[in-house]
C-alpha positions in Angstrom: 5.3 -30.3 -51.4 7.2 -28.4 -54.0 8.0 -30.5 -57.0 11.6 -31.1 -57.8 10.8 -30.9 -61.6 7.9 -28.5 -61.9 6.2 -27.5 -65.2 6.3 -23.7 -65.3 3.0 -21.9 -66.4 2.6 -20.6 -69.9 2.8 -16.8 -70.5 -0.4 -15.2 -69.1 -1.2 -18.2 -66.9 -1.0 -18.6 -63.1 1.0 -21.5 -61.6 -1.1 -24.5 -60.6 -0.8 -27.2 -57.9 -0.8 -30.0 -60.6 2.1 -28.3 -62.5 4.2 -27.1 -59.5 3.7 -29.5 -56.6 4.3 -33.2 -55.9 2.7 -35.7 -53.5 4.4 -36.2 -50.2 5.4 -39.9 -49.9 7.8 -42.0 -47.9 7.5 -39.8 -44.7 6.5 -40.9 -41.2 3.4 -38.6 -41.3 1.5 -36.1 -43.5 1.8 -38.3 -46.7 -0.6 -37.6 -49.6 -2.0 -41.1 -49.0 -2.9 -41.1 -45.3 -2.7 -44.9 -45.3 1.0 -44.5 -45.8 1.4 -42.6 -42.4 3.1 -44.7 -39.8 1.2 -45.2 -36.6 2.9 -45.9 -33.2 1.4 -48.9 -31.4 1.4 -50.0 -27.8 4.7 -49.4 -26.1 5.7 -46.6 -28.5 5.4 -42.8 -28.8 5.6 -40.6 -31.9 9.1 -39.2 -32.5 9.5 -35.4 -32.2 8.8 -33.6 -35.6 7.5 -36.9 -37.0 6.2 -35.3 -40.2 9.8 -34.2 -41.2 11.3 -37.7 -40.7 11.7 -40.1 -43.7 10.4 -43.5 -42.7 7.9 -46.3 -43.3 8.0 -48.3 -40.1 7.8 -48.1 -36.3 11.5 -48.3 -35.8 12.1 -45.2 -37.9 9.1 -43.1 -36.8 8.5 -44.0 -33.1 10.3 -44.0 -29.8 10.0 -47.0 -27.5 8.5 -46.2 -24.1 10.7 -46.9 -21.1 10.4 -46.7 -17.3 11.5 -43.0 -17.5 8.2 -42.3 -19.2 6.3 -43.5 -16.1 5.6 -41.2 -13.1 6.0 -43.5 -10.1 5.1 -40.7 -7.7 1.5 -40.7 -9.1 1.1 -44.0 -7.2 0.9 -43.5 -3.4 4.0 -45.0 -1.6 6.0 -45.5 -4.7 9.2 -44.0 -6.1 11.3 -44.6 -9.2 13.3 -47.9 -8.9 17.1 -47.7 -8.9 17.1 -51.0 -10.9 13.9 -51.1 -13.0 12.9 -53.8 -15.5 12.4 -52.2 -18.8 9.2 -53.3 -20.8 9.4 -55.7 -23.7 8.9 -54.3 -27.2 5.2 -53.6 -27.8 4.5 -53.3 -24.0 3.9 -50.2 -21.8 6.1 -49.7 -18.6 4.3 -50.8 -15.4 4.5 -49.8 -11.8 5.7 -53.3 -10.7 8.6 -53.2 -13.2 9.6 -49.6 -12.9 8.8 -48.5 -9.3 9.9 -49.4 -5.8 8.2 -49.0 -2.4 9.0 -45.9 -0.4 10.5 -46.9 3.0 12.6 -45.3 5.7 11.2 -41.8 5.1 9.5 -39.5 7.7 6.3 -39.6 5.6 4.9 -41.0 2.4 6.0 -44.6 3.0 4.4 -47.5 1.2 3.4 -48.8 4.6 1.5 -46.0 6.3 2.4 -47.5 9.7 6.1 -46.6 9.0 5.3 -42.8 8.8 6.5 -40.8 11.8 3.9 -38.8 13.7 4.7 -35.7 15.7 3.4 -35.7 19.3 2.4 -32.9 21.7 4.6 -29.8 21.5 6.1 -31.1 18.2 5.3 -30.1 14.6 6.1 -31.6 11.2 9.4 -30.5 9.6 9.1 -28.7 6.3 9.1 -31.1 3.3 8.7 -34.0 5.7 8.2 -36.6 2.9 11.7 -35.8 1.5 13.4 -36.4 4.8 14.9 -39.8 5.7 14.1 -40.7 9.3 12.2 -43.0 11.6 12.1 -40.9 14.9 10.4 -37.8 16.2 13.8 -36.1 16.6 14.6 -36.6 12.9 11.2 -35.8 11.5 9.7 -33.1 13.8 10.5 -29.7 15.2 10.0 -28.9 18.8 7.4 -26.2 19.7 9.1 -24.0 22.3 8.7 -20.5 23.8 5.4 -21.5 25.5 4.7 -21.7 29.1 4.1 -25.5 28.9 7.0 -26.1 26.5 9.5 -23.4 27.3 13.2 -24.3 26.5 12.6 -28.0 25.9 9.6 -29.7 24.2 7.0 -30.6 26.8 8.9 -29.2 29.8 7.0 -26.3 31.4 8.5 -23.0 32.4 10.3 -23.2 35.7 8.0 -21.2 38.0 9.0 -20.0 41.5 7.9 -22.1 44.5 4.2 -22.3 45.2 3.4 -21.4 41.5 2.6 -23.7 38.6 2.9 -23.0 34.8 -0.3 -22.6 32.8 -0.8 -22.1 29.1 -0.6 -18.4 28.1 -3.9 -16.9 26.9 -3.9 -15.3 23.4 -3.7 -11.5 23.2 -4.8 -9.8 19.9 -2.6 -7.4 18.0 -3.5 -3.7 18.8 -2.7 -1.1 16.2 -1.0 2.2 17.2 -3.2 5.3 17.3 -1.6 8.7 17.7 -3.2 11.1 20.2 -4.7 14.3 19.0 -5.2 17.4 21.1 -7.8 19.5 19.3 -9.0 23.0 20.2 -12.5 21.6 20.5 -12.1 18.9 23.2 -15.0 17.1 21.7 -12.8 16.0 18.9 -9.7 15.0 20.9 -8.3 11.5 20.0 -7.0 9.3 22.8 -3.7 7.7 21.9 -3.4 3.9 21.9 -0.1 2.1 22.4 0.7 -0.8 20.0 0.7 -4.4 21.1 2.2 -7.2 19.0 -0.2 -10.2 19.4 1.0 -13.3 21.3 -0.2 -16.5 22.9 0.1 -19.3 23.5 3.6 -18.5 22.4 5.4 -16.0 24.6 5.5 -12.4 23.4 8.5 -11.5 21.2 10.3 -8.6 23.0 12.2 -7.6 19.9 9.0 -7.3 17.8 7.3 -5.3 20.6 10.3 -3.0 20.9 10.2 -2.4 17.1 6.5 -1.5 17.3 7.1 0.8 20.2 9.9 2.6 18.4 7.7 3.0 15.3 5.0 4.5 17.5 7.4 7.1 18.9 9.6 5.3 21.5 8.5 5.0 25.1 5.1 6.7 24.7 6.3 9.6 27.0 3.6 12.3 26.5 6.1 14.9 27.7 8.5 14.2 24.8 7.2 16.7 22.2 10.5 17.5 20.5 9.2 16.1 17.1 5.7 17.6 17.4 4.7 20.4 15.1 2.0 23.1 15.7 -0.3 25.1 13.5 -1.7 28.5 14.3 -4.8 30.0 12.6 -6.4 33.4 12.4 -8.5 35.7 10.2 -9.3 39.2 9.2 -11.7 41.2 7.0 -11.0 44.2 4.9 -13.0 46.5 2.5 -11.1 47.1 -0.8 -13.6 49.8 -1.9 -13.1 50.8 -5.5 -9.8 48.8 -5.9 -9.8 46.4 -8.8 -8.1 43.5 -7.0 -8.3 39.7 -7.8 -8.4 36.8 -5.3 -4.8 35.9 -6.2 -3.6 39.5 -5.5 -5.4 39.5 -2.2 -3.7 36.2 -1.2 -0.3 37.6 -2.2 -0.7 40.9 -0.4 -2.2 39.3 2.7 0.7 36.7 2.9 3.3 39.4 2.7 1.5 41.7 5.2 1.1 38.8 7.7 4.8 37.8 7.4 5.6 41.5 8.2 3.1 41.8 11.0 4.0 38.4 12.7 7.8 38.9 12.2 8.0 35.7 10.0 11.3 35.7 8.0 11.0 35.8 4.2 12.6 32.4 3.9 9.8 30.9 6.0 6.9 32.7 4.3 6.0 29.4 2.5 4.6 28.2 5.9 1.8 30.8 5.6 -1.4 29.6 3.9 -4.0 32.2 3.0 -7.5 31.8 1.6 -9.6 34.8 0.5 -13.3 35.1 -0.3 -15.1 38.1 -1.6 -18.7 38.3 -0.4 -20.2 39.0 -3.8 -23.4 36.9 -3.5 -24.1 38.1 0.0 -23.5 41.6 -1.0 -26.3 41.3 -3.6 -28.8 40.0 -1.1 -28.0 42.7 1.5 -26.7 45.5 -0.6 -28.0 48.2 1.7 -26.0 46.9 4.7 -22.7 45.7 3.1 -20.1 47.8 1.2 -18.7 46.6 -2.1 -15.3 44.7 -2.2 -15.5 43.1 1.2 -12.9 40.3 1.6 -12.9 37.6 4.3 -9.3 36.2 4.8 -8.4 33.1 6.7 -4.8 32.2 7.4 -2.7 29.6 9.1 1.0 29.1 9.8 2.1 25.4 9.9 5.1 23.2 10.9 5.9 25.3 14.0 7.7 24.3 17.1 5.8 24.7 20.4 8.0 27.8 21.1 7.5 29.4 17.7 3.7 28.8 18.0 3.7 30.5 21.4 5.7 33.5 20.1 3.3 34.0 17.2 0.3 33.9 19.5 2.0 36.5 21.7 2.8 38.7 18.7 -0.7 38.3 17.4 -2.2 39.6 20.7 -0.6 43.0 20.1 -2.1 43.3 16.7 -5.5 45.0 16.0 -7.3 46.0 12.8 -5.8 49.5 13.2 -2.2 48.3 13.6 -2.5 45.8 10.8 -4.0 48.2 8.4 -0.8 50.1 7.4 1.0 46.9 6.6 -1.9 45.6 4.5 -2.1 48.9 2.6 1.6 48.8 1.8 1.5 45.3 0.4 -1.8 45.9 -1.6 -0.2 49.0 -3.2 2.9 46.9 -4.0 0.9 44.1 -5.6 -1.2 46.6 -7.7 1.8 48.8 -8.5 0.1 51.8 -7.0 1.5 54.6 -4.9 0.7 54.4 -1.2 -0.9 57.8 -1.5 -3.4 56.6 -4.1 -6.9 57.5 -3.1 -8.2 54.0 -3.3 -5.3 52.7 -1.2 -5.9 55.3 1.4 -9.6 54.4 1.4 -8.9 50.7 2.2 -10.0 49.7 5.7 -9.6 46.6 7.9 -12.8 46.0 9.8 -11.8 42.9 11.8 -8.5 41.2 12.8 -8.1 38.0 14.8 -4.5 37.1 15.8 -3.2 33.6 15.4 -4.2 30.9 18.0 -2.6 27.4 18.3 -4.4 24.3 17.0 -2.1 22.0 19.0 0.6 19.5 18.1 0.7 16.9 15.3 -1.5 16.5 12.3 -4.7 18.5 12.8 -6.5 16.8 9.9 -8.5 14.7 12.4 -9.6 17.8 14.3 -12.7 19.8 13.3 -12.9 23.5 13.7 -15.8 26.0 13.2 -14.7 29.6 12.8 -16.8 32.7 12.4 -15.5 36.2 11.9 -17.5 39.2 13.1 -18.2 40.1 9.5 -19.5 36.7 8.8 -21.8 36.9 11.8 -23.1 40.3 10.7 -23.8 38.9 7.2 -25.7 36.0 8.7 -27.7 38.5 10.8 -28.2 40.7 7.7 -29.7 37.7 5.8 -32.0 36.9 8.7 -33.3 40.5 8.7 -33.8 40.3 4.9 -36.0 37.2 5.2 -39.8 37.8 5.1 -41.7 36.9 8.2 
């Protein structure tokens, strides 16, 4: 430890242990001479922070062990005595002096025959070992809501005359599956009503009602107020010499479709358009396909049944010829060209398919294969180009 009267180092010298420090002596522990450390014998335990305590004997450096230091619960059937006999100096506390037999409890008694068992249609109460009791009523909970133990433990359900109660068979939980009506019937999904598992306990009507409500109420297939529909269609146009990007095609097509299908501007975000220019195919069949051919697929989502039907009806009146002026107007607007520009005038729509409904609900589980006439011609063109 630091000396109380150190010898400071000379100029140009470092301080040393011999000059600056003193031996620790007279402490309960960590003395310079280890033989001077005070050990705690039988019946005693080191005091907390023993090395900081001044002392040279057991009384100063050690705490006497008492019954409170002994864990009576570590011995089966024992608990701390309310009137223990403390150990003599130099002796450890013992079970016989510090502990008492557990008696009069529902479980954990010193005499196992005193523990209370639960019979048929009863189950142990929670924390049974901490409950004072000697009878089934005090120590056990009745198992009810079963056919053979309905309102009173062990008393069967009161069946009508000529019938007898039997234990209810278990029914597994069944998860709800929403039905899907796809355009291709091969991918339709049959709906499954939810079942909250039960047995031998009776079914919980409240839990089943909650499951039914989460699945959409009473499973009435005619109730489609909350169902949404999606309609899909496609068209193909030839942009000729126009320098137009995919993003510009998507923008112009979205605006043209909103105009053609009478979709208000505030609902234009419901229209999704994807556009593909047939560059690779054009190179393989350049003699049969003009430059700048765009295949456009579109869909309108989140529609009510009535809105979907109206869009289909409107789409039936559209053709490549009637859609062409609307597309030209929007392409010219996107490219900042005059409608009379020669390249705008030369733009042609070769194919137009009006929207058709994909049915209610989420169509992600339905699978669709669509071919435009242009795509079919390209496939045929590639077939002709292949050597025999």
